TIMI-2910 file (N, C-alpha, C, CB; in pm, 1 decimal, decimal comma, always signed):
<rs>
+----------+----------+----------+----------+----------+----------+----------+----------+----------+----------+----------+----------+------+
!      n_x !      n_y !      n_z !     ca_x !     ca_y !     ca_z !      c_x !      c_y !      c_z !     cb_x !     cb_y !     cb_z ! resn !
+----------+----------+----------+----------+----------+----------+----------+----------+----------+----------+----------+----------+------+
!   -705,4 !  -1167,9 !  +1299,8 !   -652,9 !  -1036,7 !  +1330,4 !   -744,8 !   -926,4 !  +1277,4 !   -513,4 !  -1021,8 !  +1272,4 !  Met !
!   -831,1 !   -959,3 !  +1185,2 !   -917,2 !   -858,8 !  +1125,6 !  -1010,3 !   -796,1 !  +1228,5 !   -997,9 !   -919,6 !  +1013,1 !  Leu !
!  -1059,4 !   -873,5 !  +1323,7 !  -1154,2 !   -822,4 !  +1421,6 !  -1089,4 !   -794,4 !  +1557,2 !  -1267,4 !   -920,4 !  +1438,7 !  Phe !
!   -959,8 !   -779,6 !  +1559,7 !   -889,8 !   -741,5 !  +1681,8 !   -921,8 !   -594,0 !  +1710,1 !   -734,1 !   -765,3 !  +1668,7 !  Asp !
!   -954,5 !   -561,8 !  +1834,0 !   -995,6 !   -426,0 !  +1868,7 !   -883,2 !   -326,3 !  +1843,2 !  -1039,4 !   -419,3 !  +2015,0 !  Ile !
!   -758,0 !   -369,5 !  +1855,0 !   -646,3 !   -278,6 !  +1829,2 !   -641,4 !   -237,7 !  +1683,2 !   -514,4 !   -343,3 !  +1869,4 !  Arg !
!   -677,7 !   -329,3 !  +1594,6 !   -680,3 !   -298,1 !  +1452,1 !   -791,8 !   -198,4 !  +1422,1 !   -698,7 !   -426,3 !  +1368,6 !  Thr !
!   -907,0 !   -218,3 !  +1483,5 !  -1019,5 !   -126,5 !  +1462,5 !   -986,4 !    +14,2 !  +1513,6 !  -1145,8 !   -180,0 !  +1532,9 !  Met !
!   -930,5 !    +22,4 !  +1633,6 !   -894,6 !   +152,8 !  +1689,9 !   -787,9 !   +219,3 !  +1604,4 !   -845,3 !   +138,0 !  +1835,2 !  Ile !
!   -687,9 !   +143,5 !  +1562,0 !   -583,0 !   +198,4 !  +1477,0 !   -636,5 !   +249,6 !  +1344,7 !   -477,6 !    +94,6 !  +1451,8 !  Gly !
!   -729,2 !   +175,8 !  +1285,0 !   -787,1 !   +218,5 !  +1156,7 !   -868,8 !   +347,0 !  +1173,4 !   -876,2 !   +106,4 !  +1097,8 !  Ala !
!   -947,9 !   +354,5 !  +1280,4 !  -1027,6 !   +475,2 !  +1303,3 !   -939,9 !   +596,4 !  +1333,4 !  -1125,4 !   +452,5 !  +1418,2 !  Leu !
!   -843,6 !   +579,7 !  +1422,3 !   -754,4 !   +691,4 !  +1453,5 !   -674,6 !   +734,3 !  +1331,2 !   -659,6 !   +653,5 !  +1566,9 !  Leu !
!   -630,9 !   +638,2 !  +1251,5 !   -555,4 !   +671,2 !  +1130,6 !   -639,4 !   +747,0 !  +1029,7 !   -501,0 !   +545,4 !  +1067,0 !  Gly !
!   -762,8 !   +703,7 !  +1009,6 !   -847,8 !   +773,7 !   +912,8 !   -882,5 !   +914,1 !   +961,8 !   -976,5 !   +693,8 !   +886,7 !  Ser !
!   -913,1 !   +930,2 !  +1091,6 !   -940,8 !  +1063,3 !  +1144,8 !   -815,0 !  +1151,4 !  +1137,3 !   -991,4 !  +1053,4 !  +1290,9 !  Tyr !
!   -700,0 !  +1093,5 !  +1162,6 !   -575,5 !  +1169,5 !  +1153,4 !   -548,4 !  +1218,5 !  +1012,4 !   -459,5 !  +1085,3 !  +1200,8 !  Gly !
!   -570,0 !  +1133,7 !   +913,4 !   -549,6 !  +1173,8 !   +774,2 !   -648,7 !  +1283,9 !   +735,5 !   -564,6 !  +1052,0 !   +679,7 !  Val !
!   -774,5 !  +1270,5 !   +779,9 !   -874,9 !  +1373,0 !   +750,1 !   -836,0 !  +1506,6 !   +811,1 !  -1012,6 !  +1330,0 !   +801,4 !  Ile !
!   -786,2 !  +1505,6 !   +934,5 !   -746,1 !  +1631,0 !   +998,1 !   -624,7 !  +1693,1 !   +930,8 !   -716,8 !  +1608,0 !  +1144,8 !  Leu !
!   -528,5 !  +1613,3 !   +887,7 !   -411,1 !  +1668,1 !   +818,6 !   -452,5 !  +1729,2 !   +684,6 !   -303,8 !  +1557,8 !   +796,7 !  Val !
!   -539,8 !  +1660,6 !   +611,8 !   -588,2 !  +1715,6 !   +484,2 !   -666,7 !  +1844,1 !   +508,5 !   -676,6 !  +1612,1 !   +409,7 !  Ile !
!   -749,9 !  +1846,1 !   +612,3 !   -824,2 !  +1967,5 !   +646,9 !   -729,6 !  +2081,2 !   +680,2 !   -918,2 !  +1941,5 !   +764,8 !  Thr !
!   -623,3 !  +2050,6 !   +750,6 !   -525,4 !  +2152,2 !   +786,4 !   -458,5 !  +2211,8 !   +663,1 !   -420,5 !  +2093,3 !   +878,9 !  Ser !
!   -433,2 !  +2128,9 !   +563,6 !   -366,6 !  +2177,4 !   +442,8 !   -460,8 !  +2257,8 !   +353,5 !   -309,3 !  +2060,4 !   +364,6 !  Leu !
!   -591,2 !  +2231,8 !   +360,4 !   -686,0 !  +2296,5 !   +271,1 !   -761,4 !  +2414,2 !   +332,9 !   -783,5 !  +2196,2 !   +223,5 !  Leu !
!   -749,1 !  +2435,4 !   +462,1 !   -828,8 !  +2538,1 !   +528,4 !   -765,3 !  +2676,5 !   +515,1 !   -846,9 !  +2503,2 !   +675,4 !  Gln !
!   -845,2 !  +2778,7 !   +547,9 !   -795,7 !  +2915,6 !   +551,7 !   -725,6 !  +2936,8 !   +685,2 !   -911,5 !  +3019,0 !   +531,5 !  Asp !
!   -594,0 !  +2943,4 !   +682,3 !   -517,6 !  +2945,2 !   +807,3 !   -525,6 !  +3079,2 !   +880,3 !   -373,2 !  +2912,1 !   +779,3 !  Ser !
!   -554,9 !  +3187,7 !   +812,8 !   -561,5 !  +3318,2 !   +880,2 !   -674,7 !  +3321,6 !   +982,1 !   -580,2 !  +3430,9 !   +777,4 !  Ala !
!   -787,5 !  +3262,8 !   +948,3 !   -900,6 !  +3260,0 !  +1040,3 !   -870,8 !  +3171,6 !  +1160,2 !  -1026,5 !  +3211,3 !   +969,0 !  Thr !
!   -806,9 !  +3056,9 !  +1137,2 !   -775,4 !  +2965,8 !  +1246,9 !   -664,0 !  +3020,0 !  +1336,2 !   -735,6 !  +2829,9 !  +1191,9 !  Gln !
!   -571,1 !  +3095,4 !  +1278,6 !   -462,2 !  +3152,2 !  +1359,6 !   -515,2 !  +3247,2 !  +1465,9 !   -362,1 !  +3225,5 !  +1270,2 !  Asp !
!   -618,3 !  +3321,1 !  +1433,1 !   -678,1 !  +3413,4 !  +1531,0 !   -740,0 !  +3335,0 !  +1645,4 !   -784,9 !  +3503,7 !  +1464,0 !  Val !
!   -807,7 !  +3223,2 !  +1614,2 !   -875,7 !  +3144,8 !  +1716,2 !   -780,2 !  +3066,6 !  +1805,2 !   -971,9 !  +3050,4 !  +1651,2 !  Lys !
!   -670,5 !  +3018,4 !  +1749,3 !   -581,9 !  +2927,9 !  +1823,1 !   -450,1 !  +2991,2 !  +1865,7 !   -553,2 !  +2807,5 !  +1739,8 !  Thr !
!   -429,3 !  +3117,2 !  +1834,4 !   -305,8 !  +3182,6 !  +1875,0 !   -186,9 !  +3143,1 !  +1789,8 !   -276,8 !  +3151,6 !  +2017,7 !  Gly !
!   -208,7 !  +3108,2 !  +1666,2 !    -99,6 !  +3076,7 !  +1574,7 !    -61,9 !  +2930,3 !  +1566,8 !    +18,7 !  +3153,1 !  +1613,1 !  Gly !
!   -132,8 !  +2844,5 !  +1637,1 !   -102,9 !  +2700,5 !  +1635,7 !   -198,4 !  +2632,8 !  +1537,5 !   -116,0 !  +2637,5 !  +1779,8 !  Val !
!   -145,9 !  +2549,8 !  +1450,0 !   -230,0 !  +2475,4 !  +1356,3 !   -279,6 !  +2349,0 !  +1427,6 !   -150,9 !  +2439,5 !  +1224,0 !  Asp !
!   -393,6 !  +2362,6 !  +1493,0 !   -446,9 !  +2256,5 !  +1578,0 !   -482,7 !  +2132,7 !  +1497,2 !   -569,2 !  +2305,9 !  +1653,6 !  Val !
!   -543,4 !  +2150,5 !  +1380,7 !   -581,5 !  +2035,2 !  +1299,4 !   -459,8 !  +1953,9 !  +1256,8 !   -658,9 !  +2080,9 !  +1176,5 !  Asn !
!   -352,2 !  +2022,0 !  +1221,8 !   -230,6 !  +1951,0 !  +1181,6 !   -173,3 !  +1869,9 !  +1297,0 !   -125,9 !  +2049,7 !  +1130,2 !  Leu !
!   -159,5 !  +1932,2 !  +1414,0 !    -98,4 !  +1862,8 !  +1527,4 !   -187,9 !  +1752,5 !  +1581,6 !    -66,3 !  +1961,5 !  +1638,1 !  Trp !
!   -318,3 !  +1775,9 !  +1585,1 !   -409,2 !  +1670,3 !  +1630,3 !   -410,4 !  +1555,1 !  +1531,3 !   -551,5 !  +1725,5 !  +1649,1 !  Ala !
!   -407,5 !  +1585,9 !  +1401,5 !   -403,9 !  +1481,1 !  +1299,2 !   -276,8 !  +1399,5 !  +1305,9 !   -417,8 !  +1541,6 !  +1161,5 !  Gly !
!   -163,0 !  +1465,9 !  +1323,7 !    -36,5 !  +1392,2 !  +1334,8 !    -32,6 !  +1307,3 !  +1462,0 !    +82,5 !  +1489,9 !  +1333,2 !  Leu !
!    -89,0 !  +1359,7 !  +1570,6 !    -95,6 !  +1281,8 !  +1695,0 !   -182,6 !  +1158,2 !  +1680,5 !   -148,4 !  +1367,9 !  +1808,3 !  Gly !
!   -298,3 !  +1175,8 !  +1617,8 !   -387,3 !  +1060,3 !  +1595,6 !   -322,2 !   +958,9 !  +1503,1 !   -522,3 !  +1105,9 !  +1536,5 !  Met !
!   -255,5 !  +1006,2 !  +1399,5 !   -188,9 !   +914,8 !  +1307,7 !    -75,4 !   +840,3 !  +1379,3 !   -134,4 !   +991,7 !  +1185,3 !  Phe !
!     -5,2 !   +909,6 !  +1469,1 !    +99,8 !   +844,1 !  +1547,2 !    +44,6 !   +733,9 !  +1636,5 !   +173,2 !   +946,3 !  +1631,8 !  Gly !
!    -66,5 !   +761,5 !  +1704,0 !   -129,9 !   +659,0 !  +1787,1 !   -180,7 !   +542,9 !  +1703,1 !   -244,9 !   +719,0 !  +1867,0 !  Phe !
!   -227,9 !   +572,3 !  +1582,2 !   -273,7 !   +465,4 !  +1492,1 !   -158,6 !   +373,3 !  +1455,4 !   -336,6 !   +524,8 !  +1364,5 !  Ala !
!    -42,7 !   +429,9 !  +1429,6 !    +74,9 !   +348,9 !  +1398,0 !   +112,5 !   +261,3 !  +1516,3 !   +193,4 !   +438,3 !  +1358,4 !  Val !
!   +102,1 !   +316,3 !  +1638,0 !   +133,1 !   +238,4 !  +1758,2 !    +34,8 !   +122,0 !  +1773,3 !   +129,1 !   +328,8 !  +1884,0 !  Val !
!    -94,4 !   +147,0 !  +1757,0 !   -193,9 !    +41,4 !  +1773,0 !   -178,9 !    -66,8 !  +1666,6 !   -334,0 !   +100,2 !  +1767,8 !  Phe !
!   -158,3 !    -27,9 !  +1541,1 !   -143,1 !   -127,4 !  +1434,4 !    -13,2 !   -205,9 !  +1454,5 !   -144,2 !    -59,0 !  +1294,6 !  Ile !
!    +93,5 !   -136,2 !  +1493,5 !   +219,2 !   -205,3 !  +1521,3 !   +206,1 !   -302,6 !  +1636,9 !   +328,3 !   -105,2 !  +1551,0 !  Gly !
!   +134,4 !   -263,1 !  +1739,8 !   +110,1 !   -350,3 !  +1854,6 !    +33,3 !   -474,9 !  +1811,7 !    +32,8 !   -275,1 !  +1964,5 !  Trp !
!    -66,9 !   -456,6 !  +1727,9 !   -145,8 !   -571,5 !  +1680,5 !    -61,8 !   -663,4 !  +1592,6 !   -269,6 !   -523,4 !  +1602,6 !  Ala !
!    +30,1 !   -607,5 !  +1515,1 !   +114,2 !   -690,8 !  +1428,2 !   +224,3 !   -762,8 !  +1506,1 !   +176,7 !   -605,3 !  +1318,6 !  Leu !
!   +282,8 !   -693,0 !  +1604,2 !   +393,8 !   -752,8 !  +1679,7 !   +347,2 !   -851,2 !  +1786,0 !   +475,9 !   -644,4 !  +1744,9 !  Leu !
!   +230,0 !   -830,9 !  +1843,0 !   +176,3 !   -918,4 !  +1946,7 !    +37,4 !   -966,6 !  +1908,2 !   +172,0 !   -846,0 !  +2082,2 !  Arg !
!    +27,4 !  -1056,9 !  +1810,2 !   -106,3 !  -1102,0 !  +1768,5 !   -175,4 !  -1181,9 !  +1878,0 !    -96,8 !  -1186,7 !  +1641,4 !  Pro !
!   -306,2 !  -1187,4 !  +1868,6 !   -386,4 !  -1260,8 !  +1966,0 !   -360,4 !  -1410,2 !  +1947,4 !   -538,8 !  -1227,7 !  +1950,4 !  Val !
!   -331,6 !  -1478,0 !  +2056,0 !   -306,7 !  -1621,6 !  +2052,2 !   -435,3 !  -1694,2 !  +2091,0 !   -188,9 !  -1661,1 !  +2147,3 !  Gln !
!   -485,4 !  -1773,8 !  +2000,6 !   -606,7 !  -1851,0 !  +2027,1 !   -564,7 !  -1982,4 !  +2093,1 !   -688,9 !  -1877,0 !  +1894,9 !  Val !
!   -614,6 !  -2011,3 !  +2212,6 !   -573,9 !  -2135,7 !  +2279,0 !   -629,8 !  -2257,3 !  +2205,2 !   -621,0 !  -2136,3 !  +2426,0 !  Pro !
!   -548,9 !  -2362,2 !  +2203,9 !   -593,5 !  -2485,3 !  +2139,9 !   -687,7 !  -2560,0 !  +2234,1 !   -472,4 !  -2574,4 !  +2100,6 !  Glu !
!   -791,2 !  -2619,2 !  +2178,1 !   -884,5 !  -2696,5 !  +2258,7 !   -862,8 !  -2844,6 !  +2231,3 !  -1031,2 !  -2655,6 !  +2229,1 !  Thr !
!   -883,4 !  -2924,1 !  +2332,5 !   -871,2 !  -3068,5 !  +2316,4 !  -1009,6 !  -3130,1 !  +2323,8 !   -777,6 !  -3129,5 !  +2424,1 !  Thr !
!  -1028,3 !  -3236,1 !  +2251,7 !  -1157,4 !  -3305,0 !  +2255,6 !  -1145,1 !  -3426,6 !  +2345,9 !  -1203,8 !  -3346,7 !  +2112,5 !  Thr !
!  -1250,8 !  -3452,6 !  +2418,3 !  -1252,1 !  -3567,5 !  +2508,8 !  -1323,1 !  -3684,4 !  +2441,0 !  -1321,3 !  -3531,6 !  +2643,5 !  Met !
!  -1272,9 !  -3801,4 !  +2465,0 !  -1341,2 !  -3920,4 !  +2415,9 !  -1439,9 !  -3967,6 !  +2522,4 !  -1239,3 !  -4033,2 !  +2380,0 !  Thr !
!  -1527,0 !  -4057,3 !  +2487,7 !  -1627,1 !  -4105,9 !  +2582,4 !  -1563,9 !  -4179,8 !  +2699,8 !  -1725,5 !  -4196,9 !  +2511,7 !  Met !
!  -1447,9 !  -4240,4 !  +2678,9 !  -1381,7 !  -4312,8 !  +2788,0 !  -1325,8 !  -4213,7 !  +2892,1 !  -1267,3 !  -4402,9 !  +2731,9 !  Glu !
!  -1284,7 !  -4096,2 !  +2845,6 !  -1226,7 !  -3995,9 !  +2938,7 !  -1335,7 !  -3918,9 !  +3013,8 !  -1137,0 !  -3896,1 !  +2861,3 !  Glu !
!  -1453,4 !  -3916,0 !  +2961,2 !  -1561,8 !  -3840,1 !  +3022,1 !  -1631,5 !  -3922,6 !  +3128,5 !  -1662,0 !  -3794,8 !  +2916,1 !  Phe !
!  -1625,7 !  -3872,6 !  +3251,1 !  -1696,9 !  -3941,7 !  +3359,4 !  -1783,5 !  -3838,3 !  +3429,3 !  -1597,0 !  -4011,1 !  +3460,9 !  Thr !
!  -1913,9 !  -3846,5 !  +3417,0 !  -2001,2 !  -3746,4 !  +3480,5 !  -1999,7 !  -3761,3 !  +3632,0 !  -2145,4 !  -3759,2 !  +3427,8 !  Pro !
!  -2026,7 !  -3651,4 !  +3698,0 !  -2034,3 !  -3652,5 !  +3844,5 !  -2161,0 !  -3725,5 !  +3887,7 !  -2032,0 !  -3507,6 !  +3901,9 !  Asp !
!  -2151,3 !  -3803,2 !  +3997,7 !  -2270,5 !  -3877,0 !  +4045,3 !  -2372,6 !  -3787,4 !  +4109,8 !  -2230,5 !  -3984,0 !  +4143,6 !  Pro !
+----------+----------+----------+----------+----------+----------+----------+----------+----------+----------+----------+----------+------+
</rs>
């Protein structure tokens, strides 16, 4: 499960989401309010990314990748084509 692409995407989205939420809490909001019309874009984008990260990690945990079992053939079962 460590190298499942859903886990990687969830980890990246989660880390970017946390960074954006922290940036939103530490930034000068008066300057950003003028640019965005009063919407805290970093906060909402960070929460959205974190939400998608939870969905991807939950999906990977609830539906893990199933590795098919392989069978080995014995020499008696193996018959090459003529």
